[in-house]
DSSP file (Angstrom, degrees, kcal/mol; ACC not computed):
  #  RESIDUE AA STRUCTURE BP1 BP2  ACC     N-H-->O    O-->H-N    N-H-->O    O-->H-N    TCO  KAPPA ALPHA  PHI   PSI    X-CA   Y-CA   Z-CA
    1    1 A X     >        0   0    0      0, 0.0     4,-1.8     0, 0.0     5,-0.1   0.000 360.0 360.0 360.0 -43.5   27.9   29.1   44.9
    2    2 A X  H  >  +     0   0    0      1,-0.2     4,-2.5     2,-0.2     5,-0.2   0.878 360.0  55.8 -66.2 -37.1   28.1   29.7   41.2
    3    3 A X  H  > S+     0   0    0      1,-0.2     4,-2.2     2,-0.2    -1,-0.2   0.907 107.4  48.8 -61.8 -41.7   28.0   25.9   40.6
    4    4 A X  H  > S+     0   0    0      2,-0.2     4,-2.3     1,-0.2    -1,-0.2   0.889 110.9  50.5 -64.9 -40.7   24.7   25.7   42.5
    5    5 A X  H  X S+     0   0    0     -4,-1.8     4,-2.4     2,-0.2    -2,-0.2   0.910 111.2  47.6 -65.4 -44.1   23.2   28.6   40.6
    6    6 A X  H  X S+     0   0    0     -4,-2.5     4,-2.5     2,-0.2    -1,-0.2   0.911 111.8  50.9 -63.7 -42.4   24.1   27.0   37.3
    7    7 A X  H  X S+     0   0    0     -4,-2.2     4,-2.1    -5,-0.2    -2,-0.2   0.908 111.6  47.0 -63.1 -42.7   22.7   23.6   38.4
    8    8 A X  H  X S+     0   0    0     -4,-2.3     4,-2.4     2,-0.2    -1,-0.2   0.900 111.7  51.5 -65.6 -40.9   19.4   25.2   39.5
    9    9 A X  H  X S+     0   0    0     -4,-2.4     4,-2.3     2,-0.2    -2,-0.2   0.914 110.7  47.9 -63.1 -43.0   19.2   27.2   36.2
   10   10 A X  H  X S+     0   0    0     -4,-2.5     4,-2.4     2,-0.2    -1,-0.2   0.891 110.8  51.6 -64.3 -39.5   19.7   24.0   34.1
   11   11 A X  H  X S+     0   0    0     -4,-2.1     4,-2.3     2,-0.2    -2,-0.2   0.908 110.2  48.6 -63.6 -42.5   17.1   22.2   36.2
   12   12 A X  H  X S+     0   0    0     -4,-2.4     4,-2.4     2,-0.2    -2,-0.2   0.898 111.1  50.4 -64.7 -40.5   14.6   25.0   35.6
   13   13 A X  H  X S+     0   0    0     -4,-2.3     4,-2.3     2,-0.2    -2,-0.2   0.910 110.6  49.3 -63.1 -42.2   15.4   24.9   31.9
   14   14 A X  H  X S+     0   0    0     -4,-2.4     4,-2.0     2,-0.2    -2,-0.2   0.918 112.4  47.1 -64.5 -43.5   14.9   21.1   31.7
   15   15 A X  H  X S+     0   0    0     -4,-2.3     4,-2.3     1,-0.2    -1,-0.2   0.899 112.1  51.0 -64.6 -40.0   11.6   21.3   33.6
   16   16 A X  H  X S+     0   0    0     -4,-2.4     4,-2.5     1,-0.2    -2,-0.2   0.894 109.0  51.0 -63.4 -40.2   10.4   24.2   31.3
   17   17 A X  H  X S+     0   0    0     -4,-2.3     4,-1.5     2,-0.2    -1,-0.2   0.891 109.9  49.8 -65.2 -39.6   11.3   22.2   28.2
   18   18 A X  H  X S+     0   0    0     -4,-2.0     4,-0.6     1,-0.2    -2,-0.2   0.925 113.9  44.7 -65.4 -44.5    9.3   19.2   29.4
   19   19 A X  H >< S+     0   0    0     -4,-2.3     3,-0.7     1,-0.2    -2,-0.2   0.885 112.7  51.4 -67.3 -38.5    6.3   21.3   30.2
   20   20 A X  H >< S+     0   0    0     -4,-2.5     3,-1.6     1,-0.2     4,-0.4   0.772  95.5  70.7 -70.9 -26.0    6.5   23.2   26.9
   21   21 A X  H >< S+     0   0    0     -4,-1.5     3,-0.6     1,-0.3    -1,-0.2   0.816  96.4  52.5 -62.4 -29.5    6.7   20.0   24.9
   22   22 A X  T << S+     0   0    0     -3,-0.7    -1,-0.3    -4,-0.6    -2,-0.2   0.537 100.6  63.7 -82.0  -6.1    3.0   19.3   25.6
   23   23 A X  T <  S+     0   0    0     -3,-1.6    -1,-0.2    -4,-0.2    -2,-0.2   0.465  80.4 100.7 -98.2  -3.0    1.9   22.7   24.5
   24   24 A X  S <  S-     0   0    0     -3,-0.6     2,-0.1    -4,-0.4    -3,-0.0  -0.087  89.3 -64.4 -75.7 178.3    2.9   22.4   20.8
   25   25 A X        -     0   0    0      1,-0.1     2,-0.3     0, 0.0    -1,-0.2  -0.410  54.8-128.0 -65.5 137.3    0.5   21.7   17.9
   26   26 A X        -     0   0    0     -2,-0.1     2,-0.3    -3,-0.1    -1,-0.1  -0.637  20.0-112.0 -87.9 143.1   -1.0   18.2   18.1
   27   27 A X        -     0   0    0     -2,-0.3     2,-0.3     1,-0.1    -1,-0.1  -0.564  36.0-114.1 -72.2 134.8   -0.8   15.8   15.2
   28   28 A X        -     0   0    0     -2,-0.3    13,-3.9    12,-0.1    14,-0.4  -0.542  34.3-140.7 -72.1 131.2   -4.2   15.2   13.7
   29   29 A X  E     -A   40   0A   0     -2,-0.3     2,-0.3    11,-0.3    11,-0.2  -0.654  15.9-167.1 -97.7 150.8   -5.3   11.6   14.2
   30   30 A X  E     -A   39   0A   0      9,-3.3     9,-3.0    -2,-0.3     2,-0.5  -0.892  19.8-124.6-127.7 160.5   -7.2    9.3   11.9
   31   31 A X  E     -A   38   0A   0     -2,-0.3    20,-0.2     7,-0.2     7,-0.2  -0.926  29.1-114.2-109.4 130.0   -8.8    6.0   12.5
   32   32 A X     >  -     0   0    0      5,-2.4     4,-1.0    -2,-0.5    20,-0.3  -0.410  18.2-139.9 -62.0 131.2   -7.8    3.0   10.4
   33   33 A X  T  4 S+     0   0    0     18,-2.7    -1,-0.2     2,-0.1    19,-0.1   0.661  96.7  36.0 -68.6 -16.4  -10.8    1.9    8.2
   34   34 A X  T  4 S+     0   0    0     17,-0.2    -1,-0.1     3,-0.1    18,-0.1   0.877 132.1  16.7-102.0 -60.2  -10.0   -1.8    8.8
   35   35 A X  T  4 S-     0   0    0      2,-0.1    -2,-0.1    18,-0.0    17,-0.1   0.632  90.7-128.2 -94.7 -14.4   -8.7   -2.3   12.4
   36   36 A X     <  +     0   0    0     -4,-1.0    -3,-0.1     1,-0.3     2,-0.1   0.495  52.5 152.8  83.3   3.0   -9.8    0.9   13.9
   37   37 A X        -     0   0    0     -6,-0.1    -5,-2.4     1,-0.1     2,-0.4  -0.404  49.4-115.6 -67.7 140.9   -6.4    1.8   15.4
   38   38 A X  E     +A   31   0A   0     -7,-0.2     2,-0.3    -2,-0.1    -7,-0.2  -0.635  42.2 174.1 -76.9 132.3   -5.7    5.5   15.8
   39   39 A X  E     -A   30   0A   0     -9,-3.0    -9,-3.3    -2,-0.4     5,-0.1  -0.993  41.1 -93.9-140.3 144.3   -2.9    6.7   13.6
   40   40 A X  E >>  -A   29   0A   0     -2,-0.3     3,-2.1   -11,-0.2     4,-0.8  -0.357  36.1-128.5 -58.0 134.2   -1.4   10.1   12.9
   41   41 A X  G >4 S+     0   0    0    -13,-3.9     3,-0.6     1,-0.3    -1,-0.2   0.830 108.4  55.6 -58.9 -33.6   -3.1   11.4    9.8
   42   42 A X  G 34 S+     0   0    0    -14,-0.4    -1,-0.3     1,-0.2    -2,-0.1   0.606 111.1  45.5 -75.8  -9.0    0.2   12.2    8.1
   43   43 A X  G <4 S+     0   0    0     -3,-2.1    -1,-0.2     2,-0.1    -2,-0.2   0.443  91.1 102.1-108.3  -3.6    1.3    8.6    8.6
   44   44 A X    <<  -     0   0    0     -4,-0.8     2,-0.5    -3,-0.6     9,-0.2  -0.484  67.5-132.4 -78.3 152.3   -2.0    7.0    7.4
   45   45 A X  E     -B   52   0B   0      7,-2.8     7,-2.3    -2,-0.1     2,-0.6  -0.911   9.2-136.9-111.2 131.7   -2.1    5.5    3.9
   46   46 A X  E     +B   51   0B   0     -2,-0.5     2,-0.4     5,-0.2     5,-0.2  -0.779  29.6 168.9 -89.9 118.2   -5.0    6.3    1.5
   47   47 A X  E >  S-B   50   0B   0      3,-2.9     3,-1.5    -2,-0.6    -2,-0.0  -0.980  71.0 -14.8-131.9 118.8   -6.2    3.2   -0.3
   48   48 A X  T 3  S-     0   0    0     -2,-0.4     3,-0.1     1,-0.3    -1,-0.1   0.821 128.4 -53.1  60.8  32.4   -9.4    3.2   -2.3
   49   49 A X  T 3  S+     0   0    0      1,-0.3     2,-0.3     0, 0.0    -1,-0.3   0.494 119.2 101.6  83.9   3.3  -10.5    6.5   -0.7
   50   50 A X  E <  S-B   47   0B   0     -3,-1.5    -3,-2.9    -5,-0.0     2,-0.4  -0.898  70.3-121.4-120.9 151.0  -10.1    5.2    2.9
   51   51 A X  E     +B   46   0B   0     -2,-0.3   -18,-2.7   -20,-0.2     2,-0.3  -0.759  33.6 179.3 -92.7 135.5   -7.3    5.8    5.4
   52   52 A X  E     -B   45   0B   0     -7,-2.3    -7,-2.8    -2,-0.4   -20,-0.1  -0.938  31.1-111.4-131.9 153.4   -5.4    2.7    6.8
   53   53 A X     >  -     0   0    0     -2,-0.3     4,-2.4    -9,-0.2     5,-0.2  -0.315  49.1 -96.4 -70.0 168.8   -2.6    2.1    9.2
   54   54 A X  H  > S+     0   0    0      1,-0.2     4,-1.7     2,-0.2     5,-0.1   0.875 123.5  49.3 -61.3 -38.3    0.6    0.8    7.6
   55   55 A X  H  > S+     0   0    0      1,-0.2     4,-1.8     2,-0.2    -1,-0.2   0.956 114.5  42.7 -65.7 -50.2   -0.2   -2.9    8.3
   56   56 A X  H  > S+     0   0    0      1,-0.2     4,-2.5     2,-0.2    -2,-0.2   0.821 110.5  57.4 -68.6 -30.1   -3.8   -2.7    7.0
   57   57 A X  H  X S+     0   0    0     -4,-2.4     4,-2.3     2,-0.2    -1,-0.2   0.895 106.3  49.6 -65.5 -39.1   -2.7   -0.7    3.9
   58   58 A X  H  X S+     0   0    0     -4,-1.7     4,-1.4    -5,-0.2    -2,-0.2   0.894 111.4  48.9 -65.5 -39.4   -0.2   -3.4    3.0
   59   59 A X  H  X S+     0   0    0     -4,-1.8     4,-0.8     2,-0.2    -2,-0.2   0.920 111.9  49.0 -65.2 -43.7   -3.0   -6.0    3.3
   60   60 A X  H >< S+     0   0    0     -4,-2.5     3,-0.7     1,-0.2    -2,-0.2   0.902 110.1  51.0 -62.7 -41.3   -5.4   -3.9    1.2
   61   61 A X  H 3< S+     0   0    0     -4,-2.3    -1,-0.2     1,-0.2    -2,-0.2   0.799 106.9  54.9 -67.5 -28.2   -2.7   -3.4   -1.5
   62   62 A X  H 3< S+     0   0    0     -4,-1.4    -1,-0.2    -5,-0.2    -2,-0.2   0.668  85.5 100.7 -80.0 -16.3   -2.0   -7.2   -1.7
   63   63 A X  S << S-     0   0    0     -4,-0.8     2,-0.1    -3,-0.7    -3,-0.0  -0.476  83.2-110.6 -70.1 137.4   -5.7   -8.0   -2.3
   64   64 A X        -     0   0    0     -2,-0.2     2,-1.0     1,-0.1    -1,-0.1  -0.419  26.0-122.7 -67.4 143.2   -6.4   -8.8   -6.0
   65   65 A X        -     0   0    0     -2,-0.1    -1,-0.1    -4,-0.1     2,-0.0  -0.767  69.3 -39.1 -89.6 103.1   -8.6   -6.1   -7.7
   66   66 A X  S    S-     0   0    0     -2,-1.0     2,-0.2    13,-0.1    -2,-0.0  -0.283 110.8  -6.8  79.9-165.8  -11.6   -7.9   -9.0
   67   67 A X        -     0   0    0     -2,-0.0    13,-2.4    12,-0.0     2,-0.3  -0.449  67.3-159.7 -69.0 131.4  -11.9  -11.3  -10.6
   68   68 A X  E     -C   79   0C   0     11,-0.2     2,-0.3    -2,-0.2    11,-0.2  -0.873  11.0-179.8-116.0 146.5   -8.5  -13.0  -11.2
   69   69 A X  E     -C   78   0C   0      9,-2.4     9,-2.1    -2,-0.3     2,-0.4  -0.974  25.3-124.0-140.9 155.5   -7.6  -15.9  -13.6
   70   70 A X  E     -C   77   0C   0     -2,-0.3    20,-0.4     7,-0.2     7,-0.2  -0.846  35.6-109.6 -99.1 136.7   -4.5  -17.8  -14.5
   71   71 A X     >  -     0   0    0      5,-2.5     4,-1.2    -2,-0.4    20,-0.3  -0.444  18.6-140.1 -64.7 132.7   -3.4  -17.9  -18.1
   72   72 A X  T  4 S+     0   0    0     18,-3.1    -1,-0.1    -2,-0.2    19,-0.1   0.716  98.7  40.3 -68.0 -20.7   -3.9  -21.4  -19.6
   73   73 A X  T  4 S+     0   0    0     17,-0.3    -1,-0.2     3,-0.1    18,-0.1   0.905 133.0  12.5 -94.5 -51.3   -0.6  -21.1  -21.5
   74   74 A X  T  4 S-     0   0    0      2,-0.1    -2,-0.1    18,-0.0    17,-0.1   0.630  89.7-125.6-107.2 -15.5    1.9  -19.4  -19.2
   75   75 A X     <  +     0   0    0     -4,-1.2     2,-0.1     1,-0.3    -3,-0.1   0.420  53.8 151.4  87.6  -2.4    0.2  -19.5  -15.8
   76   76 A X        -     0   0    0     -6,-0.1    -5,-2.5     1,-0.1     2,-0.5  -0.421  38.7-138.4 -64.9 136.1    0.5  -15.8  -15.1
   77   77 A X  E     +C   70   0C   0     -7,-0.2     2,-0.3    -2,-0.1    -7,-0.2  -0.840  37.8 142.0-100.6 132.0   -2.4  -14.5  -12.9
   78   78 A X  E     -C   69   0C   0     -9,-2.1    -9,-2.4    -2,-0.5     5,-0.1  -0.947  51.8 -64.5-155.8 174.3   -4.1  -11.2  -13.7
   79   79 A X  E >   -C   68   0C   0     -2,-0.3     3,-1.6   -11,-0.2   -11,-0.2  -0.290  42.0-120.1 -67.2 149.1   -7.4   -9.5  -13.7
   80   80 A X  G >  S+     0   0    0    -13,-2.4     3,-1.4     1,-0.3    -1,-0.1   0.795 111.4  64.9 -59.8 -29.7  -10.2  -10.7  -16.0
   81   81 A X  G 3  S+     0   0    0    -14,-0.3    -1,-0.3     1,-0.3   -13,-0.1   0.751 103.6  47.2 -66.2 -23.0  -10.3   -7.3  -17.7
   82   82 A X  G <  S+     0   0    0     -3,-1.6    11,-0.6     2,-0.0    -1,-0.3   0.290 106.4  73.6 -99.5   8.3   -6.7   -7.8  -19.0
   83   83 A X  E <  S-D   92   0D   0     -3,-1.4     2,-0.4     9,-0.2     9,-0.2  -0.755  70.3-131.3-122.4 166.9   -7.3  -11.4  -20.3
   84   84 A X  E     -D   91   0D   0      7,-3.0     7,-2.6    -2,-0.3     2,-0.5  -0.965  16.9-145.9-118.7 132.7   -9.1  -13.0  -23.2
   85   85 A X  E     +D   90   0D   0     -2,-0.4     2,-0.5     5,-0.2     5,-0.2  -0.871  16.5 179.4-101.9 127.4  -11.5  -15.9  -22.7
   86   86 A X  E >   -D   89   0D   0      3,-2.7     3,-2.0    -2,-0.5     2,-0.4  -0.959  67.3 -44.7-125.8 111.8  -11.7  -18.6  -25.4
   87   87 A X  T 3  S-     0   0    0     -2,-0.5    -2,-0.0     1,-0.3     0, 0.0  -0.544 122.7 -27.2  66.2-125.2  -14.1  -21.3  -24.6
   88   88 A X  T 3  S+     0   0    0     -2,-0.4     2,-0.3    -3,-0.1    -1,-0.3   0.243 121.7  94.0-103.9  12.7  -13.6  -22.2  -21.0
   89   89 A X  E <   -D   86   0D   0     -3,-2.0    -3,-2.7   -18,-0.0     2,-0.4  -0.817  61.6-147.6-107.1 145.2   -9.9  -21.1  -21.0
   90   90 A X  E     -D   85   0D   0    -20,-0.4   -18,-3.1    -2,-0.3     2,-0.3  -0.916  17.5-174.1-109.7 138.1   -8.4  -17.7  -20.0
   91   91 A X  E     -D   84   0D   0     -7,-2.6    -7,-3.0    -2,-0.4     2,-0.1  -0.975  23.8-123.5-131.5 144.3   -5.3  -16.3  -21.8
   92   92 A X  E >>  -D   83   0D   0     -2,-0.3     3,-1.2    -9,-0.2     4,-0.7  -0.408  42.9 -99.5 -75.5 166.2   -3.1  -13.2  -21.2
   93   93 A X  T 34 S+     0   0    0    -11,-0.6     3,-0.2     1,-0.3    -1,-0.1   0.741 122.8  53.8 -63.0 -22.3   -2.8  -10.9  -24.2
   94   94 A X  T 34 S+     0   0    0      1,-0.2    -1,-0.3    18,-0.0    15,-0.1   0.737 113.0  41.0 -81.8 -23.3    0.6  -12.5  -25.1
   95   95 A X  T <4 S+     0   0    0     -3,-1.2    -2,-0.2    13,-0.1    -1,-0.2   0.347  73.5 135.3-110.1   5.8   -0.6  -16.1  -25.1
   96   96 A X     <  -     0   0    0     -4,-0.7    10,-0.2    -3,-0.2     3,-0.1  -0.371  60.0-118.0 -59.3 124.4   -4.0  -15.8  -26.9
   97   97 A X        -     0   0    0     -2,-0.1     2,-0.2     1,-0.1    -1,-0.1  -0.312  28.6-105.2 -64.4 148.0   -4.0  -18.7  -29.4
   98   98 A X        -     0   0    0      1,-0.1    -1,-0.1     8,-0.1     3,-0.1  -0.534  40.3-107.6 -73.5 137.5   -4.3  -17.7  -33.1
   99   99 A X    >   -     0   0    0     -2,-0.2     3,-1.9     1,-0.1    -1,-0.1  -0.293  45.6 -86.1 -63.5 150.0   -7.7  -18.3  -34.5
  100  100 A X  T 3  S+     0   0    0      1,-0.3    -1,-0.1    -3,-0.1     3,-0.1  -0.331 115.5  25.1 -58.6 134.5   -8.0  -21.3  -37.0
  101  101 A X  T 3  S+     0   0    0      1,-0.3    -1,-0.3    -3,-0.1     2,-0.1   0.377  86.6 137.1  92.5  -4.0   -7.2  -20.2  -40.5
  102  102 A X    <   -     0   0    0     -3,-1.9    -1,-0.3     1,-0.1    -4,-0.1  -0.474  52.6-137.5 -76.0 151.3   -4.9  -17.3  -39.5
  103  103 A X  S    S+     0   0    0     -2,-0.1     2,-0.3    -3,-0.1    -1,-0.1   0.799  77.3  43.5 -80.4 -31.0   -1.7  -16.9  -41.5
  104  104 A X        -     0   0    0      0, 0.0     2,-0.5     0, 0.0    -2,-0.1  -0.844  65.5-139.7-123.4 155.7    0.7  -16.1  -38.7
  105  105 A X        -     0   0    0     -2,-0.3     2,-0.1    -7,-0.1    -8,-0.1  -0.942  30.7-118.7-109.0 127.9    1.5  -17.3  -35.2
  106  106 A X        -     0   0    0     -2,-0.5     2,-0.3   -10,-0.2    -8,-0.1  -0.420  25.4-130.0 -67.4 138.0    2.2  -14.6  -32.5
  107  107 A X        -     0   0    0     -2,-0.1     2,-0.2     1,-0.1    -1,-0.1  -0.672  24.8-110.3 -84.7 141.2    5.7  -14.9  -31.0
  108  108 A X        -     0   0    0     -2,-0.3     3,-0.1     1,-0.1   -13,-0.1  -0.527  40.1-110.6 -69.5 134.7    5.9  -14.9  -27.2
  109  109 A X    >   -     0   0    0     -2,-0.2     3,-1.6     1,-0.1    -1,-0.1  -0.254  40.3 -88.1 -65.4 154.3    7.5  -11.7  -26.1
  110  110 A X  T 3  S+     0   0    0      1,-0.3    -1,-0.1     2,-0.1    -3,-0.0  -0.373 112.7  18.7 -63.4 137.5   10.9  -11.8  -24.5
  111  111 A X  T 3         0   0    0     -3,-0.1    -1,-0.3    -2,-0.1    -2,-0.1   0.544 360.0 360.0  81.4   7.8   10.9  -12.4  -20.8
  112  112 A X    <         0   0    0     -3,-1.6    -2,-0.1   -18,-0.0    -3,-0.1   0.435 360.0 360.0 -97.2 360.0    7.3  -13.7  -20.8
């Protein structure tokens, strides 16, 4: 008899827990600015002032920011704002050729 009472009490507790789980605070949802998928706002990633799901945020972060060029000397690719253009060639700040008539030649930094 006691065993039956305990079993019924446990069953009632389990049912109560299941019903109560739906009554808690709901996570605020956001919509991905790229794919439109609904994602919990606390799990969305802010990129450029817009909220993205994790997949679209990774794609956005991988996109180059603005115009990109490869250095004519070392081949490193970076934004045009960080490079120097001489004639029709683009150079990173480490590889800019010395102007004709200059006394010294810049040494390439270690690891470049």
